[in-house]
N, C-alpha and C positions, 0 to 999 in steps of 0.2 A: 322154733322161731329163729333162734340165733343162725342155725345152718341154713334156713330161708334166705335171711338177711344177706348173709355172706354170699350166696349164691346169686342173689339180685345184684350185689355190688360188683361180683365178678363179671356178670353178665354185662352190666354197664361199662364197666372198665374195658371189657373186649369190644364193644360197639365204639366206644370213644377212641379206642386204638385203631380200629378198622377206619373209622372215619378219618382220623388223623393220616393214616398210611394212604388212603384214598386221596386225600388232599395233598398230601407230598407228592405221590405219585403223578398228579395232574399238574402240580406246580413244578415238577421235575420235567415233565414232558414239555411243558409251555417254555421251560427255560431252555431245554435242549432245542426246542425248534427255532427259538431266537438266536440262540448262538449259531445254529446251522444257517439262519438268514444273514447274520452279521459275516460269517465267514464267506457266504456268497459274495456278499457285497465287497469284501476285502479282494477276493478272488478276481472279481469284474474289475474292481480298480487297477489291481496290479497287471491284469492284461491290457488294460487301456493304456497304462503307463509305459509298458513294454512295446506296444505298437506305435505309439507316438516316439519314442525312443529310437526305434528301427528307420522310421522315416527320417527322424533327425541326421541320424548317421548315415543315410543312404540318400541325402536330397539330391545328390548328382547322378543318381541312377537314371535308367531311360524312362521316357514318359509314360509309357503303359505301366511300367513297375511302379511309378509314383502314384498313378491313378488307381492301380489296385490296393497300393498301402492305404490311400485315403479312403477307400471303400472298407478296407479293414478296419479303421479308424471308426468309421461311422458304425459299423456293426458293434465294435466294442463298447462305444458309448451308448448306443442302444440297450446293449446287455446291462451295462452299468446302471442306467435309468431304471430297468426293469428289476433289477436286484433292490434299489432305493426303495421303488415303488412297493415293495414287498415287506419291508421292515414294519414290525409292530409297534405301536406307540410312538410314531415319529414325533419329536418336539419342534414346535414353532416358536421363533423368537420373536417375542411382542415387546413394545414399550407401552407400559400401562401410565396412563394420565390420571394422576387423582386431584381432583379440586380441594385444596386445603383451606382456602378463604374466599369467598366470593360477596361482593358488593355491586352496587350500580355503578360504581366507577371502576373498581379492580376486582381482577381474579387471579388467585394464585395458584398454580398447577405444579406439583411435583411429578418427576418422570422417572420410572424405574423399568429397567429392561429385565425380563423374565424369559425362562425356557418353560413353555406350557405344552400341554397336549390338547389339541381341539378334536372334539367329537360331534358327530351328527347322528341323528335318529331318522325314523320313518317320516317323522312328523316336521323334518327341517326341509326348506325350500329346497328342490333339485337345481344342480346346476349342469348344462350340457357341455359336450366337449368344444363346441363351437365358441360357446361363451368363454370358457376357459383360455382358449387361444387367443381369443380378442382381448381377453382381460390382461393377458401377458403384456400386450403393447400398452393398454392404458394404464396400468400401475407405474410404467416407465416414462410415461408422457409428463412433461414439465406442467402441464395445465390439470392434471390429475389432482381433485381435491380430496385430501386425506380427512375425510369426515369421520367422526367417532364410530368406532366398531364395539358393540357391546356383547359381552359373554357373560355367562352365569355358571355357578359351579354345579357340576354335574350330579351333586347329591340329590337335587330334586327328582333326576330320572332315576337315578339308582333305588330310590324309595318306592318308586312306582313301576319297578321291573320292566322299565323301557330300555329295550336294548340300543346300545350306543356303538359307533362305530368310528375309528380313527379314520384320518385323511387318506390312508391308503385302502380303507376297506375293511381292516380288520375289527373283530368284535372286541370292544374293550371290556376287560373283565370287571365284574361290578365291583365298587369300591375302589377302584384304581383311583389314587391321589393325584391332585395337579390336573385334573381333567376339567376343561371348560367346554361348555355347549354354546354356539354363536346365538345370539338374538337376532333372527333374520330382519333384514329390512331390504326393502327393493334395490337400495344402491351397495348394499354391503353383502347379501348373501353368496354371490360368487367371489368374492374376494379371498375366502379363506383358502379354498382349493386352488385358485388362481396363484397365490403367492407360494403355496406349498410346492407346485408343479416348477414354478419359475425357479425355486431356490434348489429344486432337485437338479435341474438344468444347470444352475451355477455352479453347484458342487461337480458335476461331469466335467464342465468347462473351467474348473478352477477360476471361477470369477468371484466376485463379493455377493454375498447372500443379501437379501432385502429384510430389513427389519420391519415388522408391521406397527406403525406408529399409531398413536392416538386411541388405544384400546381401554375400554372402561369396563369395570366389574359392575353388572346390575343384579341386584338381590331380590328375591322373589319369596314370598311366604309360602306358596304352593305353584304347583305346575298348571293350575287352572288360570291363576295371577299371571304368570310367564305368557300362557296363551292370550289372554285378554289384553295385555300390554302390547303383544306381537300383533294381535289384530288391529287395535286402535292405530297403529304406527303404519299399518300395510295396506287397510281395507281399501284407501283411495289412491294408492299407487299402483305400478304394474302389478304389484302384489303377488297373490299366489294364483297358479292355475288351478284347474277344477279339483284335482285330487289334493293339492295342498290346501286349498281353501276347506274342503271337507275334513281334512286333518286338523287344521286348525280350530276347527268349528267345535269338532270331538273334544278337543283338550279344553276349548274356553267354555263350552257350554255344561260339559260333562253329560251330555243328554244321549240316551242309548239309541235314539235315531241316528244322529250323525257318528256316533261310536260305530254303529252296525254299517252303515253305508261305506264308510271309510275302509274299514276292515275288510268288507266284501269286496270293493272295488280293487282293493289290493290282491285279495287273494284270486280273483278271477281274472286279473288285469283288464277290467272292463272300465269303459268312459264313465265318468261319476254321474252323467246326466242320465244314462242309461239305468245304472244301477238304482238310482234315485226313484225311478218310475217303478221299479219291482216292489219296493217298500212304501210307496206314496200314492197308492191306487192309481198308478199309470201317469201320474203328472209329475213334471219337474217342479223345482222350486224357483220362483223369480229372484231378481237379484236383491231386491231389498231383503228378503228372507233370508239369503244367504250371507249378506253384508251383516246382517244383524246377528246372525250365528257366528260369524268370524268374531265379532265381538263380545260375544258370551251370551247374547240374548234369544231367547226362544219365543216365536209367536205363541199368543195365547190360545189363538184358535186353531192351532197346528193340528192336523189329522193325519195318522200314518197307522200302519199294521205291520209290525216286524214279522209276525208268524205266518202272515199270509205270503210275504216276501220270501222268506225262507221256504215255504212250502211250494211255490211256483218254482223256484230254481232248482230245489231238491228233486221235484218230479220230472222236470225238464232233463235233469242228469240222470235220473234213474231209467228214463225212457230211452237213454243213449243218443239225445240230441248232441249235435256236434257243439265243442265250447264257442266256436264261432257264430253258431246260431242264437246261442244265448247271449253272446255279448253284444250282437246288433240290436237296434232299437226295434225292427219289424216285428220279432216275436213277442215282446212285452206290449207292443202298440197294438197287434192283433188280438192278443189275448184280453187286453182292456176292451178294445173294439167289441170282442165278442161278449164280453161279461155285461156290458152294457146295452146290448141289443135285446129288444124285446119282439119276438116272433109273432106276426099276427095280432099286435095289439096287448099280448099277454104282458106278464111281469117281465123285468129284466132277467136274463139267464143267471147272472150272478157270477161271482169268481169261483165258488166252490164247485158249480156245475162245470165250468170250463176245465178246472182242474182234473175232475172227473172224466171229462172228454178226452184230456190229453193221455190220461192212463190207458184209456181203451184203445188209443191208435195202434196199428201195428207197424211193421218195418217198411211196408209198401207206403203207408199214410205219410211217415215221417220223411221218406225219401222224397216223395211229392213236395211236402213243405220245404225242406231244404234246398230243393232245386228251383224254387219260385225266382224268377229273374226279372220280372216286370209286375209293377203295381203290388209289390210282396205284402203289404199289410192286408190289404183286400182278398189277395188269394191265399194267404195263410189263415185268415179269417174264415173265408168260404169252405176250405178244407175242414176246419175245426167244427163248423156250423152243420156240415154234411154229416159228420162222424155223430154230432150231437141228436141229429134228428133221426139218423139210424139206431142210435142207442134206445131212443124213445118209441121205436118202431113207426115212427111218421112218415118215413119213406122207406123204399124196400132196399133191404140189406145188400142187395146185388147191385144197386145203383151206383 
């Protein structure tokens, strides 16, 4: 028995040492990558300084030479920007505003500057390049209102294994300290990335960097509470686009339907209204249902079938339908039309029969379906119906 215990201890010790070694190797590789990126930043900065100095030393050179020198400076600036945009876990300078005392007549606020890491997730509101570029002008406008920007500790996201990415798009290692996730609002969701890129430009141009003022930390007991708070404060604003609304509904309701359509929409890169039809018996959701889900409420009479949705999509994929065909509304609309069709006064064909029909299609049938260019829904439905009748020997196979 003693020998066995010793062996167990030794085996466990070896496993621990192996895990520790793996952790150390991973950490070492990460640190090496970061050092490499920092070295790239320094090298890019040095080249820019060199190019600027050359222009200053040769300011009386020929006009064409000056023009080329300025082009070289622009290239060096762009390389410097690219190097800064690759840095992992970039810090953002903020000014936390904390209310220490608040009465009907008086509010006392303390202000404290801090360097924090801002991170976003797949559930964050998306901001495009156009908004960022416009935002750079807005944040420097004298009329720009610095409304409160709320953030919450990343711990909520770590606990549920949601992947976070820094403002440069790098994955944030789980349990990294000093990381905060913005509590999106219609007026604030674009500001973090805008300030970040604006300050990168300021570094390159050797200008004063902006400090994000009026930042407040918001605490939540759970990720669901976070989503419900965000939903209440966004539901009647510009708020979310379709995918963002589905993502918030998934978090706020913790309901399998919204979780599935959000994850599937991201996986297939399909419009949220189309993917909803696959899992909601061919129907979309009305605005009231979506708004309630964004707030964390699920309709009592809600009807859906995740199994059927998965089955339809899987069948189409296995039959080698193009991704484009699956992503467009015409296919699911035709499938729904077919399932609800009652030939010659009989019972409705039903979704299972439609799926079986799809499985019996050959390459020629699929090519015909995917080549439909006019009245697509009815054309696809007619092709499916013809195959259905052939399978039942109700029309000639050669027809």
